N, C-alpha and C positions, 0 to 999 in steps of 0.2 A: 396584851398589855393594857393594863387598865391604870389611868392617871385621873387624879381628882382635883379640881380647881374651884374657885368661888363661883367664877362666872366663865363659861364658854361662849365666844363670839364665833359666829359662822359667817365668814366674809370678811376679807382685809383690805376692803376700799375705804375711802374717807370715812365713812360712816363707822364702820367697824373699828378702824383703828383709835377713832375718838372715843369709842364705847371703852375700849380695852384702858385708855389712858386715864379716862375719868374714874373708873372703878378701882384701877391701881392708887390712884391718888387718895381715893377714899377709903384706902387701908384695905383691899381685897387682892387676890390673886387671879390671873387671868390667861387663859389660853385663848389663841386667836387661830382660825382655819382658814387655809385659803388655797383651790387646787391650781389656780394661774399664778399671776403677779401680785405679790404685795404692793398695795396702793390703788389696784382696781381700775375699773374702766375709765373713770375721770383722768387717772393720771398717763394712760398710755394709749386709749382709743376715743376720748371725748374732751373733755374740756381743755386739757393741757394741749394736746396736738391741734386741735382744731384751731385755737388762737394763735399758736404759732405759725400756722398756715395762712391765717387772716391777717396777721399784723402787715406784712409787706403790701397786702392790697390796699389797706387801709390808708397805710402811708403814702403810696403813689396818689391816690385821692386826695388826701391832704395836701400834700407838694403842689398837685396841679391845680390848687384853689388860690394858691398864693402868686402873685405876679412877681417876676425877678427869679423864680425858682423852676429848677426842671430835674428831672430824675429819669435816668434810662430804664429800658425794659426789665423786669424782673428775672431773675436768674433763678428758674425754678429749681435746678439741682441744689444750688446753695439753700433755698428754703426748705427742701426736703431734709438736706444733710442737718440744719439747725433744728426742724422738729425732731430727728432723732435724737440730737443731743437733749432735745427738751423732755424726752421721754426716756432718756438715760439708756438710750438703744437696747430699750426693752429689757433692761437688766434691773431687778429689783433688788440687789444687793444692799442698797442704802436705804431702801424703805425696812427691809428685814432687820438691819442693826437699829433702825429707829424704834422698831417695835420691841426688840429685845432690850433696848436701853430704858424701856418704860419704867419697870422690866415687865413683859409679857411673854409668855412661851407661843412662838411662831411654829405651827404645825402645817406642813405643806402636804395637801391632799385635799379630796373630795370629802365633805362632811355631809353626814344626813341623820335626822334624828332617829334616835333608836328608842322610842318610848319616853317617859317623862325623866327630864334632868340627863339624858344619855345622848351623846354624840358619836356616832362610828365613823372613823376617818379611815377613807381608803388611800394609802400612801403609794407615792411612785415606785416603791421596789416591790408592789404586790401585796404586802403585810398590810395589817389592819392595828389602828389602835381605837380603844373604846375610852371616851373622855366621859366623866361624870362630874355635874355641877353641883356644889352645895346650896347655892342661892338662885343661878338664873342662868339660862341659856338665851342668847341675843342673836336673832336671825338679821344679817345685814348682807345678804346675796344681791342685792339690787334689781336690775333689770335687763331685758335683751329687746333687741329690736323686733318689732311686729312686721310680719311679710304677710301683706293679704292674700287671700285666697284665688288669686287671678292665673288662669290656666296658663302654665307653662313658665310662670315668675320663678318659683323656688328651683324648678329646674334650671333655669338659666342661670344659677349662682349669681345673683345680683350683689353689689356692694350694699351694705348697711353702713352706719355710722362706725362700725368697727373697721371696715376695709377702706372706707374713703379716707379715715385720718391716719390710716398706715400706710397708705399708696406709696408706691416706690417710682411712679411716674405719672404724668398728667394725661388723660386721655384727650385725643383731639375732639371727639365728640361725645357729650355726655347727655344723657337723659336722666331726670330727676323726677321721681314720682313723690309728691308730696309738698304742701306750702306750709310747713311749721319752721321752727326754729333751725333744726338740722337742715332741711331742705334749703332754706335760705343761705345759712352760713356757708354750706359746702358747695352750692350752686355758685355762689360769688369767689369763693376761694379757688375752686378749680378753673372757674373763667379767667379770673385774674392772673393764675398761673399758667395760663397759656391754651385751656381748652378754647377752640375757635368756634364749635358750635354748642351751645349749651342750652337745652329745653328744659323748662320746668312744668310739670303737669299737675294743675290744682283741681282736686273734685268739685271745692265750693267756689265762692264768688271773687275771693280775693285770697292775697297771702296773709299769714299770721291773724286768722280769723279769731284767734281767741283774745285779741288785744284791740284796742280802739281802732275804728276804721282807717283813720288818717294813716295810722303807722304802717300798715299794708301798702296804702296807697302810694306814699311817699317811698318805700323800698321799690315798688315795682316801677316807680318812673326812673330810680336809679339804674334799676336792672335793664330797663328798655334803653338807656342813655349807654350802656356799658355792652349792648348787644346780646344780652340774655333775653331769650323768649319765654314770656310767661303765658301759658294757655289756662284760662280757668272755665269751669264747668268741664272738664275733660279728665277722664281717667282711662287706664288702660282695660282692655278687654281681654287682651292675648299678647304673649311674649313668646317669641322664639329665639332660639339662639343654638343652631346646629352642631356647632363646634365649641367645645370648651375653651373659653378665653377668646372666642372670635366675635364677629359682629353680632349684635343682639338688636332685635327688632320689635319694637312696641305696636301693637295694632290698638287703633282708637275707635270709637262707635262711629264716628263720622271722618270721611278725608283720608288721604293717604297713611301709611305707618310712618312712623320714626325710626330711622335705622341710626345707630350709634355705636360708638366703641366701647362704652360701658355705660351701666345702668345702676343708678342709686336709688335705693328704696328708703324713705324716711317718713313713715307713716304713723310713726308712735312706737311707743314701748309697754313691754307686758313684765310683769313681776317675775323674776327668777325665781319661781318655787316650786317647779317641777322636779321630782327627782331627789327632794331633800328631807323626806320622810315625814311629812306632815299626817299622812294617814295613820303612821303609828302611834299618834296621839289623838285620833280621833277627828282630825280635821281634814276638809278637802284637800286633794293632792295637787293641787294648782290654785292660781288665783291669788290676791292679796291677802295678808295676814291682818285683820281688823284689829286695831288698838285703841286704847283709851289715851288721855291727853297726858299720861306717863309713859306711854309707850308700850305698857303691858298687853299682851293678845287677850282681848276680851272673851274669846270662846274657850280657854284654858282656866279650868275653876281654881286651881290652887295657885296661880299667879306667879308661876317660876318663867314663863315664856314672853320675852319681849320681841319688838320688831321695829327696826328704824331703816330711814331711807326710802328708795322706791319701792321696797318690798311691802310697805304697809300703804302704799298709793296716796297718802297725803298730801305729798309734794314732791314732784320727781326732778328736784333740783338739788345738786352737790351740797350747796351751802346750808340747805334746810335739812339734807340728811344729818350733816354735821352738827347742826343745831339740835336736831332731836337726839343725836347720839351723846352729846354733851349732856343733856337733861335725862337722858335715860339712864347713864353712868352714874350720875349724882342720885338718881332716886332709888337704884340698886343698892347703892351703898349706904345711903340712909336706913332703906328696909333691914338691910344686914345689921346695921348697928342698933335696931329697934327705936330710931328717931322717927319724928314726924315725916310723912310724906305726902302731906296736902299743901305745902307751901307754894305760892306763885311761882318760885324759881324751879320748882319740881313739875310744873305744867306746861304743855305745849300751847302758847297762845298766839304764836306768830303765825300758824298757818291759816287761822280763822280769818285775820285781816287780810291775807292775800299777799303772799311772798313776793319778794323783790326779783326781778328776771332782767337778764340783758341779752340782746340779740346782736353780737357784735360783728355786723353787716356794717356797710356804708350806704346810706346812715346807720348809724346805732339807733336803736331802738330799746327803751327800757321802761319798765313799770313796776310799781308796787300797788298793792290793795286791789280794789274791786274797779271794773270799767263802769262806765255810765251804765249800760244795759244791765249789769249784773246787780249793780246797786239798786235800780229799780225793781227787778227781778225779785229781790231780796226784800222788798216792802220799804226802802227808805225814801224818806222826801228827799228828793236830789235837785241839787243844782249844777249844772257843770260850767266851767269857762274854759276858754281857750287862748291862745296867744301864738302870734308868729315869732318863732325863735330867730328868725332872720332879721327881723326889727330891733333885736337886743344889741347894743352897740358892740357889747364883747363877743357875739357871732360874726358880726359883721368883720371885725377884726381878724377874725380866724381866717377869712379867706373870701374870694369873690363867688359871687353864686351860693351863699350859704343856704340852703334849705331845711327848713325844720318846723316843728311846732310842738307846744305843750299844753297839756290839759290837766285840770284839777276837778275832781268830782267831791262835791262838797254835801255834807248831811246837815241838811237847813234847820233841823231841829236842836241839834247841838253845836251847830257851826264849827264842825272838825272837818279835815279832808279824809275821806273815804277811799280815794285813789288818785295816783298822779302818773302820768304818763308823758315821755318826752322822746322825740323823734329827732334826730339831726347828728351832724359829724360830731363825736367825742363827748356826747350827752351821757355817756355811761357814769361819768364822774358826779354828775348831779344826782344820782339815785339815791346816795345813801340820807341826804338831807330829806328825801323825799318820805325814804322809810322811816326815818325818826319822827317825821309829822304825822304819817299815818298811824303806826303803830303806837307811837306817844299819844296819839289823839289830841294834837296840839291844837286849841282852839286859835281860829285865823286871827281875832283880835291880840293874840299873843305873838303869831307868826309875824304880824305887821312890825314887831319891836325887833325882829331878826334880821337886821340890816345886810344886804349883800353887797360885798365891795364891787367897786366899780374900776375899769370895764370889765367886768367877766359875764359869763354867759348865766351864771347863777342869780343874776339880776332879774331873770325871768320870774322869779319868785315874786319879786315887787309888781312885775307887770300882771301876774296871774291876780294878785290881791286887788291892784286897782281895777281889773275888769269885774272881779267879784263887787267892787264898790267900796272897799276901805280907802 
């Protein structure tokens, strides 16, 4: 069977769905291929379920800071049941209906490139379909969890982000390898839901080492208060699990091993490009697909291949993949119509500024743009200012013992913000204002006239500007 479409999208996660939507809006036909669930990793095994697991833990902490209120222990079973609702009980019928309503054709099966503009799909009944694209093929296959080459680790069948967000019960003892976003969020979620012993092993010197140092420090304090043990400068050297599903032992360079009921590995992601046929068009069979600012693959000469989301390695965040997808879909449609394809709206500029990111722990950590260290390394003339969020009236009113911090990194030559980081309870809702200031390159003298309402936590903007000297 051979089918022809204007655009074929391989991968039906948020990025792939957005490409299909935008090309159809632009007057083209589209097919979208997915072997698992339409909606992708984010909808079922990452962003959505992890936040469903974290919300009760966050709420307990928030209520605990307000005198006169109390909340009982978390019912882990009820939380897991709500998580199941949030992921539609792992049924993608609703997502498929949305795709078909675009309208685009949804093709269930594993797709792989089969030469230029061709995608061969292995469908569940054992047959194959060969899809041909008139204009473009877009790779939106995402990424998978990296498992480091520690002896015995892979054989121990550890949890990754996929398994921990889909857990059907909470282990009494949990060991976490990694100190990044997934490690921190899921360590706190599992501990808050009932894990009585949670140990986080961090190879470096702090949690969240890609963010401003104070972010990881504040989170480590919160972990310590909750009874989560963080061991820095520590890594697993060997893992043992004699019985499948049984106790797992992590051996360390020094000291006694750690025994736990479950082991979570959260040490990064790798692009899901193995086995998708890149070698049939002369590209390496694994690794990221390099793209230009229109998401077109730079190594494919006649310009029919595009890649969006994690697979291109530019910014491994769902919202950035969706942004790239919207741009990609629009540029494909413009090129198909013979229109200009060099407009600012058809170029990815947000990645260059430093995309916004939220860590949904307690305290929440969020940032956009460059850290001070990254800005200096890039050659900017930098000045950084910080402020204690707990000293802002709006933050104090949120509860006793509010701890937080804000930092703004300023380009001294242009007097515009290069990066902003907030750490504290509930600060995620401050992030979009920072994103506008950074990506819009808003001069500080203009920001001075953006008056924050009193008494809100957003008054920290005024305090940061005052700390700068305005």
